[in-house]
C-alpha positions as CSV (number, residue, x, y, z in Angstrom):
1,X,-3.7,26.8,-7.0
2,X,-0.9,24.8,-5.3
3,X,2.8,25.6,-5.7
4,X,5.6,23.1,-5.8
5,X,7.3,23.1,-2.3
6,X,9.4,20.0,-2.2
7,X,10.3,16.9,-4.2
8,X,10.1,14.0,-1.8
9,X,12.0,10.8,-2.2
10,X,11.2,7.8,-0.1
11,X,14.4,6.4,1.4
12,X,15.6,3.4,3.4
13,X,18.4,5.6,4.7
14,X,17.6,9.3,4.2
15,X,21.0,10.8,5.2
16,X,23.0,8.8,2.7
17,X,20.4,9.3,-0.1
18,X,20.4,13.1,0.7
19,X,24.2,13.1,0.3
20,X,23.9,11.4,-3.0
21,X,21.4,13.9,-4.4
22,X,23.4,16.9,-3.0
23,X,26.4,15.6,-4.9
24,X,24.3,14.8,-8.0
25,X,22.5,18.1,-8.6
26,X,24.4,21.3,-9.3
27,X,24.1,23.9,-6.6
28,X,22.5,21.6,-4.0
29,X,23.7,20.7,-0.5
30,X,22.4,18.9,2.5
31,X,20.7,21.4,4.8
32,X,23.1,22.0,7.8
33,X,22.0,21.1,11.3
34,X,22.1,23.8,13.9
35,X,22.4,23.2,17.7
36,X,18.7,23.4,18.2
37,X,18.0,20.8,15.6
38,X,20.7,18.5,16.9
39,X,19.2,18.9,20.4
40,X,15.7,18.2,19.1
41,X,16.9,15.0,17.4
42,X,18.8,13.9,20.4
43,X,15.7,14.2,22.6
44,X,14.1,11.7,20.2
45,X,17.1,9.4,20.3
46,X,18.2,10.4,16.8
47,X,21.2,12.0,15.2
48,X,21.7,13.7,11.8
49,X,22.7,10.3,10.4
50,X,19.5,8.7,11.7
51,X,17.2,11.6,11.0
52,X,14.0,10.3,9.3
53,X,13.7,13.5,7.1
54,X,16.8,15.0,5.6
55,X,16.5,18.1,3.4
56,X,18.7,19.1,0.4
57,X,18.6,22.8,-0.5
58,X,19.5,24.5,-3.8
59,X,18.3,27.0,-6.3
60,X,15.1,25.1,-7.1
61,X,12.7,23.1,-5.0
62,X,13.9,21.4,-1.8
63,X,14.7,17.7,-2.2
64,X,13.3,15.9,0.8
65,X,14.6,12.4,1.6
66,X,12.2,10.8,4.0
67,X,12.3,7.4,5.7
68,X,10.0,4.9,4.2
69,X,9.8,1.8,6.4
70,X,8.5,-1.5,5.3
71,X,8.3,-3.2,1.9
72,X,7.6,-1.3,-1.3
73,X,5.7,-2.8,-4.1
74,X,7.3,-0.5,-6.6
75,X,9.9,2.2,-6.7
76,X,9.1,5.8,-7.7
77,X,6.5,6.4,-10.3
78,X,7.9,9.8,-11.2
79,X,11.6,10.8,-11.6
80,X,14.0,13.6,-11.9
81,X,15.7,14.6,-15.2
82,X,19.2,16.2,-15.0
83,X,20.2,18.1,-18.1
84,X,23.8,18.3,-19.2
85,X,25.9,19.3,-22.2
86,X,28.2,16.2,-21.8
87,X,26.0,13.2,-21.0
88,X,28.8,10.7,-21.1
89,X,30.9,12.6,-18.6
90,X,27.9,13.3,-16.3
91,X,26.9,9.6,-16.3
92,X,30.4,8.7,-15.4
93,X,30.4,11.2,-12.5
94,X,27.1,10.0,-11.2
95,X,28.1,6.3,-11.3
96,X,31.3,7.3,-9.4
97,X,29.2,8.6,-6.5
98,X,26.9,5.6,-6.4
99,X,24.4,5.6,-9.3
100,X,24.0,2.7,-11.7
101,X,23.1,2.8,-15.4
102,X,19.9,1.1,-16.2
103,X,19.7,1.7,-19.9
104,X,20.5,4.3,-22.6
105,X,18.5,5.8,-25.5
106,X,19.0,8.6,-28.0
107,X,19.1,11.8,-26.0
108,X,18.9,10.3,-22.5
109,X,20.3,7.7,-20.1
110,X,18.2,6.2,-17.3
111,X,20.1,5.6,-14.0
112,X,19.2,4.4,-10.5
113,X,20.2,6.2,-7.4
114,X,21.9,4.1,-4.6
115,X,18.4,3.0,-3.4
116,X,17.1,2.0,-6.8
117,X,15.0,5.1,-7.7
118,X,15.1,5.9,-11.4
119,X,16.3,9.3,-12.8
120,X,17.5,10.4,-16.2
121,X,20.4,12.3,-17.5
122,X,19.3,14.1,-20.6
123,X,21.1,16.0,-23.4
124,X,20.7,19.8,-22.8
125,X,19.2,21.5,-25.8
């Protein structure tokens, strides 16, 4: 049986999308780059800002923001749900860091991250 390793989000700009998710999810941070990784990227003509795969670590699965080049027929078909005790305040915080509200329903609000991927803020039960 498989085990959940990462949640992968296709991105036009992985570094900035990773920073958004690191700020959006409690306890998560962009994985730091050590000297060896910076040297490996430099040998490829890349920097942490142009890295095609940026990882966000936290208490749960790794969030992997990976470069997806070319047109997309659709955005994500699955999404993340973030639980909160104060949905109104959390939605305000997330919109302040770059999310946009798509629509609201009883018990949840659907937002889009800075690249248009949907996610929900749900009432914690």
